[in-house]
C-alpha positions in Angstrom: 124.3 89.7 85.1 125.1 89.1 81.7 128.1 88.7 79.6 126.6 91.5 77.3 127.5 93.9 79.6 130.3 96.4 78.3 132.9 98.7 79.1 132.4 101.8 80.6 131.5 104.7 78.0 128.0 106.6 79.5 128.8 109.8 81.1 128.1 110.3 84.9 128.1 113.3 87.2 131.7 115.0 86.8 131.7 116.3 90.5 135.4 115.9 91.7 134.6 113.4 94.0 132.6 111.2 91.4 135.5 111.6 89.3 138.0 110.2 92.1 135.5 107.2 92.4 135.2 106.5 88.8 139.1 106.5 88.2 139.5 104.1 91.5 136.9 102.0 89.6 138.6 102.1 86.5 141.9 100.9 88.3 140.1 98.7 90.4 138.6 97.0 87.1 142.1 97.1 85.6 143.8 95.5 88.6 141.0 92.6 88.4 141.6 91.9 85.0 145.4 91.5 85.5 144.9 89.3 89.0 141.8 87.2 87.1 144.7 86.2 84.0 147.1 84.9 86.5 144.6 82.2 88.0 143.3 81.7 91.1 145.8 81.7 94.5 147.2 78.9 96.1 145.2 77.2 98.5 144.4 79.0 101.9 145.7 82.1 100.8 143.5 84.9 99.7 143.4 85.7 96.0 145.0 89.3 95.0 142.2 89.7 93.1 139.8 90.1 96.4 142.1 92.2 98.2 140.0 95.5 97.5 136.9 93.6 98.3 138.4 91.8 101.8 139.5 95.4 102.6 136.1 96.9 102.3 134.6 94.0 103.8 136.9 94.1 107.0 135.8 98.0 107.6 132.8 97.0 108.8 133.3 93.3 110.0 137.0 93.3 111.5 136.9 89.7 112.8 135.3 88.1 109.7 135.9 84.7 108.5 136.9 85.0 104.8 137.5 81.3 103.8 134.1 80.8 102.5 134.7 84.3 100.1 138.1 82.7 99.2 136.6 79.3 97.8 133.7 81.6 96.3 136.2 83.5 94.2 138.2 80.1 93.6 135.0 78.6 92.1 133.6 81.4 90.2 137.2 82.3 88.4 137.5 78.5 87.1 133.9 78.7 85.9 134.0 81.8 84.2 137.7 81.4 82.9 137.9 81.8 79.2 134.5 84.1 79.0 134.9 87.9 78.2 132.7 90.7 78.5 132.4 92.8 75.1 134.8 95.1 76.5 137.2 92.4 76.2 137.9 91.7 80.0 137.7 89.0 81.6 134.2 88.0 82.6 135.1 87.6 86.2 135.6 91.4 86.8 131.9 91.5 87.0 131.1 89.3 89.9 134.1 91.0 91.5 133.1 94.6 90.9 129.4 93.6 92.2 130.9 91.9 95.1 133.0 95.1 95.8 129.8 97.6 95.9 127.9 95.2 98.3 131.4 95.0 100.7 131.4 98.7 100.6 127.7 99.1 101.7 128.4 96.8 104.8 127.1 93.5 103.2 128.0 90.1 105.3 129.8 87.2 104.1 127.0 85.2 103.1 125.7 87.9 100.8 129.2 88.6 99.3 130.0 85.0 98.9 126.6 84.4 96.5 127.5 88.0 94.9 130.9 86.0 93.3 128.8 83.3 92.3 125.8 85.1 91.2 126.4 84.5 87.5 127.8 80.7 87.4 124.4 78.9 87.5 123.3 80.9 84.7 126.6 81.2 82.7 128.5 78.4 83.5 128.4 74.6 84.2 128.0 75.2 87.8 124.3 73.7 89.3 122.7 74.9 92.0 123.1 71.3 93.7 126.7 72.0 93.7 126.4 75.6 95.1 124.3 74.2 97.9 127.1 71.1 98.4 129.9 73.5 98.7 128.4 76.6 100.3 125.0 75.9 101.9 121.7 76.4 101.8 121.2 80.3 102.3 124.1 80.9 99.1 122.3 78.8 97.1 119.2 80.1 97.7 120.4 83.7 97.0 122.3 82.3 93.8 119.2 80.6 92.5 117.1 83.9 93.5 119.0 86.0 91.3 119.3 83.3 88.4 117.6 84.7 85.1 114.6 82.5 83.5 115.9 81.0 79.9 114.1 82.9 77.1 114.2 79.3 75.4 111.3 78.3 77.7 109.5 81.5 78.7 109.8 83.3 75.4 109.0 87.1 75.6 107.5 86.4 79.2 110.9 85.5 80.6 111.8 89.1 81.8 108.4 89.7 83.9 108.7 86.0 85.1 112.2 86.8 85.8 111.4 89.2 88.0 108.2 87.6 89.9 110.7 85.0 90.6 113.1 87.5 92.1 110.7 89.1 94.1 109.4 86.1 95.7 112.7 85.2 96.5 113.0 88.9 98.0 110.3 88.0 100.0 112.0 85.5 102.0 115.5 86.8 101.8 115.9 90.4 101.3 119.4 89.9 100.3 118.5 88.6 96.7 117.1 91.9 95.6 120.1 93.6 97.4 122.4 91.4 94.9 120.3 92.4 91.9 120.4 96.0 92.6 124.7 96.0 92.8 124.4 93.8 89.5 122.3 96.4 87.8 124.2 99.1 89.1 127.7 97.7 87.7 126.0 97.1 84.2 124.5 100.3 84.1 128.2 102.0 84.6 129.6 99.4 81.5 126.5 100.0 79.2 128.1 102.4 76.7 129.2 100.4 74.0 125.7 98.9 73.4 123.5 99.5 70.6 121.7 102.9 71.7 118.3 100.9 71.7 119.3 98.2 74.1 120.6 101.0 76.4 117.1 102.7 76.3 115.6 99.4 76.6 117.4 98.7 80.1 117.3 101.9 81.3 113.8 102.1 81.3 113.5 99.0 83.0 116.0 100.2 85.7 114.0 103.3 86.0 110.4 101.8 86.5 111.8 98.7 88.4 115.0 98.7 90.1 115.4 102.3 91.2 111.7 101.9 93.0 112.6 98.8 94.6 116.1 100.5 95.5 114.4 103.2 97.1 112.0 101.0 99.1 114.6 99.2 100.5 116.2 102.1 101.5 119.6 101.8 99.4 119.8 105.6 98.3 123.5 105.0 97.8 122.7 102.6 94.7 119.4 104.5 94.1 121.2 107.9 93.7 123.8 106.7 91.1 121.3 104.6 89.3 119.2 107.4 88.6 121.9 109.5 87.4 123.1 106.9 84.7 119.6 106.6 83.5 119.0 110.0 83.3 122.4 110.3 81.2 120.7 107.8 78.8 117.2 108.5 78.2 117.6 112.5 79.0 120.8 113.4 77.4 120.0 117.0 76.4 118.6 117.8 80.0 121.5 116.0 81.6 123.8 118.3 79.6 122.2 121.1 80.7 122.3 120.1 84.6 126.1 118.9 84.2 126.6 122.4 82.7 125.0 124.1 85.8 126.8 122.0 88.1 130.3 123.2 86.2 129.4 126.8 86.5 128.6 127.0 89.9 131.8 125.1 90.7 133.5 127.6 89.0 131.6 130.9 90.6 133.1 132.8 93.4 132.0 132.1 96.6 130.9 129.1 98.9 127.9 130.1 101.0 127.0 126.6 101.8 130.5 126.1 103.4 130.2 129.4 104.9 126.9 128.0 106.5 128.3 124.7 107.3 131.3 126.9 109.2 128.8 128.5 111.5 126.9 125.5 112.3 130.0 124.0 113.5 130.9 126.7 115.6 127.4 126.8 117.0 127.4 123.1 117.7 130.6 123.5 119.4 129.8 126.1 121.6 126.7 124.1 122.6 129.0 121.1 123.6 127.3 119.0 121.3 129.7 116.7 119.0 129.0 116.4 115.7 130.2 116.1 112.0 129.3 118.4 109.8 129.4 117.7 106.1 128.5 119.1 102.5 126.7 116.8 100.6 126.8 117.9 96.7 122.8 116.9 95.4 123.2 114.3 92.4 122.0 115.1 88.6 118.9 114.0 89.2 118.2 115.8 92.5 119.7 119.3 90.8 117.5 118.7 87.8 114.2 118.5 89.9 115.1 121.1 92.4 116.0 123.4 89.2 112.4 122.5 87.6 110.8 123.2 91.0 112.6 126.7 92.1 113.8 128.1 88.1 117.0 129.5 88.8 119.3 127.9 91.3 121.1 129.4 94.3 124.8 128.5 95.2 123.1 126.7 98.1 120.7 124.8 96.2 123.6 123.1 94.6 124.0 120.7 98.4 122.7 120.1 101.4 124.4 119.9 104.9 124.5 116.7 106.7 125.6 116.9 110.3 126.2 113.3 112.4 125.9 112.4 115.9 126.3 109.9 118.2 122.9 109.7 119.6 119.1 109.8 119.0 118.6 112.9 121.7 121.7 114.9 119.9 119.7 114.7 116.6 116.8 117.1 118.5 119.5 119.0 120.2 121.1 120.1 117.0 117.9 121.0 116.0 117.2 123.5 118.6 120.4 125.2 118.2 120.2 125.8 114.6 116.1 127.1 115.2 117.8 129.3 117.4 120.9 130.6 116.3 119.5 130.8 112.7 115.9 131.7 110.8 114.2 128.3 110.5 111.9 127.7 107.5 109.1 126.0 109.1 108.0 124.6 105.9 110.9 122.5 105.8 111.1 120.6 108.7 109.8 116.8 108.8 110.5 114.6 111.7 111.5 111.2 110.1 112.9 110.0 113.4 109.5 109.8 115.3 108.0 108.6 112.5 110.5 106.6 109.9 109.6 106.3 106.2 108.5 102.8 105.4 111.8 101.8 103.9 113.6 102.5 107.1 114.7 106.0 106.8 115.4 108.2 109.8 116.3 111.7 109.9 115.4 115.0 110.9 114.9 117.6 108.2 114.9 121.3 108.3 116.0 124.5 106.5 117.8 127.6 108.0 118.2 131.1 106.5 120.7 133.8 107.1 120.4 137.5 107.6 121.6 137.4 103.9 119.1 135.5 102.4 120.9 132.4 101.9 118.8 129.1 102.6 120.6 125.6 103.4 118.9 122.5 103.6 120.1 120.6 106.8 120.0 116.4 107.4 120.1 115.6 111.1 121.1 111.8 111.6 122.7 109.5 114.1 126.0 107.6 112.4 123.9 104.4 112.4 120.9 106.1 110.9 123.5 107.4 108.6 124.4 103.9 107.4 120.9 102.6 107.1 120.2 105.7 105.1 122.9 105.1 102.7 122.8 101.4 102.6 119.1 100.4 103.6 118.6 97.0 104.2 121.9 96.0 103.5 123.1 98.0 106.5 121.2 95.2 108.8 123.8 92.7 108.3 122.3 89.4 108.5 119.0 89.4 110.0 118.6 85.3 109.7 121.4 84.7 111.8 120.8 83.5 115.5 121.1 85.4 118.2 124.6 86.1 119.4 125.7 84.9 122.6 127.7 87.7 123.3 125.7 89.9 125.1 128.2 93.1 124.1 126.9 92.3 120.6 123.9 94.5 120.4 123.5 94.5 116.9 122.5 91.0 116.8 120.8 91.4 120.0 118.5 94.1 118.6 117.9 92.1 115.0 115.1 93.7 112.8 114.1 91.2 110.3 113.1 93.3 107.1 112.0 90.0 105.3 108.5 91.2 104.7 108.2 95.0 104.9 104.5 96.0 104.5 105.0 97.3 100.9 106.7 93.9 99.7 104.1 91.9 101.3 101.5 93.9 99.4 103.1 93.2 96.1 103.3 89.4 97.0 99.9 89.5 97.5 98.8 91.1 94.5 101.3 89.3 92.1 99.8 85.7 93.2 96.7 87.3 91.9 98.0 88.8 88.4 96.4 86.3 85.7 99.4 86.8 83.0 102.8 87.9 82.6 102.1 91.1 80.9 99.3 91.7 83.6 102.0 91.2 86.1 104.7 93.3 84.3 102.5 96.5 83.6 100.8 96.5 87.0 104.5 96.2 89.0 105.3 99.0 87.0 102.5 101.0 88.2 102.5 100.0 91.6 106.4 101.0 91.9 105.8 104.2 90.3 103.8 105.4 93.1 105.1 107.5 95.8 104.3 106.0 99.2 104.7 109.1 100.8 101.5 108.7 103.5 101.4 107.1 106.7 97.9 105.6 108.0 97.0 104.8 111.4 95.1 102.1 112.6 93.0 102.3 115.7 95.0 99.3 117.0 98.1 101.2 116.8 99.3 99.6 113.5 100.5 101.7 110.2 99.8 101.4 106.7 101.8 102.8 104.3 99.9 104.1 101.3 100.4 105.8 98.1 99.4 109.6 97.9 96.0 109.6 97.0 95.1 106.7 98.3 91.3 106.2 99.3 89.5 104.2 102.1 88.9 101.6 99.6 92.8 101.2 99.3 93.3 101.0 103.1 90.5 98.4 103.5 92.5 96.0 101.0 95.8 96.7 102.7 94.8 95.9 105.7 92.1 92.9 105.2 93.1 91.6 101.6 90.2 90.3 99.8 88.1 89.8 102.7 87.6 93.9 102.5 84.8 93.1 99.9 82.7 93.1 102.8 83.8 96.5 103.8 80.5 98.8 103.9 82.4 102.3 105.2 84.9 103.7 107.4 85.6 106.3 110.3 88.5 108.8 109.3 89.5 110.5 112.3 86.8 109.0 114.5 84.1 110.5 111.8 81.9 108.3 109.4 83.3 108.7 106.0 82.6 107.3 102.7 84.9 104.5 101.1 85.7 106.8 98.3 87.2 109.3 100.8 90.7 110.1 100.3 93.1 110.0 102.8 96.0 112.1 104.3 99.2 111.4 106.1 98.5 111.1 109.8 94.7 110.2 109.2 93.5 107.5 111.6 91.2 104.9 109.8 88.7 102.5 111.0 87.2 100.4 108.7 83.6 99.2 109.1 83.0 95.2 108.3 79.5 94.5 106.7 78.2 90.5 108.1 77.0 89.6 104.9 80.0 87.2 103.6 78.3 87.0 100.1 78.4 90.7 99.7 81.0 92.2 97.6 82.3 95.3 95.4 80.6 97.2 93.1 82.1 98.3 89.9 82.4 101.9 91.0 84.9 101.1 93.7 87.3 101.0 91.1 87.2 104.7 90.6 88.4 104.7 94.1 91.1 102.3 94.1 94.8 103.6 93.6 96.7 100.4 94.4 97.2 97.5 92.3 96.5 95.0 95.3 92.8 96.8 95.5 92.5 96.9 91.8 93.1 93.4 91.1 91.2 92.0 94.0 88.1 94.2 92.9 88.3 93.2 89.3 88.7 89.3 90.3 85.4 89.4 92.5 83.2 91.2 89.5 84.5 88.8 87.3 83.4 85.7 89.3 80.3 87.5 90.3 79.0 89.0 87.0 75.9 91.3 87.7 72.7 89.3 86.1 70.5 91.2 83.8 67.4 93.1 85.9 64.3 90.8 85.8 60.9 91.3 86.9 60.0 89.9 90.2 57.4 86.9 90.4 54.3 88.6 90.3 50.7 87.5 89.8 50.5 90.3 87.3 51.0 90.1 83.6 54.8 90.1 82.3 56.1 94.1 82.2 56.1 95.2 78.8 58.2 98.1 77.5 56.6 101.7 78.9 54.5 102.7 75.3 54.9 106.0 73.6 52.0 108.4 74.5 50.1 108.3 71.4 47.4 111.1 70.8 44.0 110.3 70.4 41.2 113.1 69.3 39.1 114.3 71.9 37.1 117.3 70.3 38.8 120.9 69.7 38.3 121.4 73.5 40.0 118.3 74.8 43.4 118.0 72.8 45.3 114.8 73.0 45.4 111.7 75.9 48.3 109.5 76.3 47.6 105.4 76.0 50.2 105.4 79.2 49.0 107.0 82.7 46.3 108.7 80.5 47.8 112.4 80.5 45.7 114.7 78.7 47.0 117.8 76.8 45.3 121.0 75.7 47.4 120.8 71.9 45.7 118.4 69.5 47.9 115.9 67.6 50.9 116.2 69.8 52.6 113.3 71.4 52.9 113.3 74.8 55.5 112.1 77.3 55.9 111.8 80.7 59.4 113.2 81.8 62.2 110.5 82.9 63.2 113.3 85.8 60.1 113.2 88.3 58.1 110.1 86.3 54.5 111.8 87.1 51.6 109.3 88.0 48.2 110.3 88.8 47.1 112.0 91.1 50.2 114.2 91.0 49.9 118.0 90.3 51.1 118.4 86.9 52.6 121.0 84.3 53.3 120.5 80.4 55.9 122.0 78.0 55.9 122.0 74.3 59.5 121.0 73.3 61.3 120.3 70.0 59.6 117.9 67.2 55.8 119.1 68.5 56.0 116.6 71.4 54.5 117.6 75.0 56.6 116.8 78.1 54.7 116.4 81.3 56.0 116.9 84.3 55.3 117.2 88.4 54.5 120.3 89.5 57.3 120.4 92.0 59.9 119.2 89.6 63.5 121.4 89.3 62.8 121.4 85.6 59.8 123.2 85.9 61.4 126.5 86.9 64.2 125.9 84.4 61.7 125.5 81.3 59.9 128.7 82.7 63.2 130.7 82.7 64.3 129.5 79.3 60.5 130.9 78.1 59.0 127.7 77.1 55.0 127.8 76.9 53.3 125.6 79.4 50.6 123.6 77.6 47.3 122.7 79.7 47.3 119.2 81.3 45.3 116.9 83.3 45.3 113.3 84.2 42.8 111.2 82.1 41.7 107.8 82.6 43.5 105.9 85.2 45.6 103.5 83.6 48.9 101.2 84.5 51.8 103.4 84.8 55.7 103.5 85.3 57.4 105.0 88.7 60.6 105.4 90.0 61.2 104.8 93.9 64.4 105.5 96.1 64.3 103.4 99.2 67.2 104.4 101.9 68.2 102.0 104.6 70.7 100.7 106.5 73.1 97.9 105.6 72.2 94.6 106.3 72.0 91.0 105.0 69.5 89.9 102.7 67.9 93.5 102.5 67.4 93.3 98.5 65.9 89.9 98.5 63.2 91.3 101.1 62.8 94.7 99.4 62.2 92.5 96.0 59.7 90.1 97.8 57.7 93.4 99.4 57.3 95.0 95.8 56.2 91.6 94.1 53.8 91.1 97.0 52.3 94.2 95.8 51.4 93.3 92.4 54.1 95.8 90.9 56.9 94.4 88.4 60.6 95.4 88.7 61.7 97.0 85.3 65.1 97.7 86.6 66.8 98.3 90.2 70.2 99.6 91.0 71.9 99.4 94.4 74.7 102.1 95.4 77.9 101.2 97.0 77.3 101.5 100.8 78.2 104.7 102.5 78.3 105.4 106.1 76.5 102.0 106.7 73.7 103.1 104.7 72.4 102.1 101.4 70.4 103.7 98.3 68.4 101.5 96.2 66.6 102.8 93.3 63.6 101.0 91.6 62.0 101.7 88.1 58.3 100.0 88.7 55.4 99.4 86.6 52.2 99.5 88.7 48.4 98.2 87.4 47.3 101.9 88.2 48.5 104.7 90.0 46.1 104.0 93.1 48.6 101.2 94.0 51.6 103.6 94.7 50.9 104.5 98.5 50.1 101.2 99.4 53.7 100.2 97.8 55.5 102.6 99.6 53.9 101.7 102.8 55.0 98.2 102.2 58.5 99.0 101.3 58.7 101.5 104.4 57.7 98.1 106.2 60.7 96.3 105.3 63.2 96.0 108.6 66.2 98.6 108.0 64.1 101.2 105.8 63.8 104.4 107.0 62.4 106.1 103.9 60.9 105.4 100.2 60.5 108.3 98.1 59.8 109.4 94.5 63.2 109.7 92.5 64.2 112.9 90.9 66.8 112.2 88.3 68.9 115.1 87.0 66.4 116.7 84.1 67.7 117.4 80.8 68.9 121.0 80.1 66.8 121.6 77.0 64.6 119.1 74.9 
């Protein structure tokens, strides 16, 4: 979409088919250049320069009205006249090449018209009002959607904001992204004479943004070629190695994949199934992936068999014949017909082995499935056209509107919350880098598409948006599960929502959120609802103070030392005394004590797990007893069912007992249950039983116990 695109120079796959296509492409470009130099054709006659576009379009639409295409070419050629690409070719060759790509994929006339005009508003004096007046609102919308924002106005934010604008436009009409993808493919094909650093920058954006978008829109024909072109630029050494592997395989003797294809044709012929069996060579990146996964490649690894049939039922018939006459590789079977991928892709995948050990991967699909697999949303024709009145035109009667596929809806939702272009740009790349490989089912029959590794937190925000703040738990396959539970493909998830509208997520949710939409929503809530610093509850008692370190005082030769807090007396004169934080002993707990480093003595409850570990490592016990009753500090854990105002009610119950709250933590709800942990300052240990009874009396609380913290390994 820029006059900076240049002459073809970047090497691509060198398979014979690719060589033929590239040869035809070069001939097409030369023909386009010559035709453009001759100027526009006479009125009402199709210009020679768009003859190849017309031919490709009529293969899909034999009776199409080509007048809009003619007028679009006349306007594009006249407005771009005098402009050249860096290769020296007339600039009009670029929109013509982009339009040819889309015509070959089966795009309808509105898309092709907008494609011819896609650079006019950006690079010429043509205005959007002029496009609207000449070609209508739809064409104007598409042209505006792919028009870049000016760097003069947006500076460094121009590129991310252009993509944001384009994605929003795609949310209303996916044809916007179809044009952008074809535009990027032609620019990548002709990137060779640009500076290496600019090639690398464009290739990285293509890798991080455009290729994942092509995958999500199902346009595999564009995606695979873009992958190979990016691979050649960013990884030239690996590209050369794969190129050598493919060349060596082409020169090797024998063709096991061809032999298996012949056997498959025979099997299907005998079974009476009309089918076309083709060999599809893997593209460079696919060969590279298989090589890294399997190591040394077999001859059959360089391609796959494609079986095309007429009806859905024939797909399963082919599968049955193959699994009967060959040995199936069970782990390779996938049914994307019964459960299509999120990008509309449908096929049966399997692999079969011959007695000699040769294995062939096989794709089985109908001709219509194949068109959608190659062209994705482009193959859906015009989903925005009114239904056809011709009852025989089933394509329009069964219109599929891909305007807002689930992944795009989620992307559009979170992009609105991105606070700045940098956050949007980095989050977009992160989101698109995730492979959405799992389908999670809702009890109502709906499906959520999520990335592998997604948790119930992600499912909550994917289903409810920011209303997921009130989620308190989930059922996965009918069983209670925490929100941190990682989901698997095929799981059924029922999300449990709380009734308290003021409730919200904790910062721990971020540890379990994989999707950008969930993370942005959680961060925004945490930013607008900062956690207040813990404060003492209202109390008639004096304000809580920091617990003083236990200081010894002489008690005579037999009594040793005693603390100023909780009055623990140890049989070691001059030693400082510490109450262990792992078990927070208070009178009248049974206690024991150990000498630790620095001459101090640590006091533990007798049942503390740390006591056994101290004895195992040979720590000597020190005699200890409770002295005078004094105010003490204790940590309590309250287990409760989640409900509104629970925290306020517990805090009030503690305050009414005359106890000060030093700190409080509330863990995220799990299985509709909540755990509160309080560190409390009691006026004396005698208050503890009554306090625990008062806390248990709070509605929803079913247990209150002394907290057991992880003990330090060594003191």
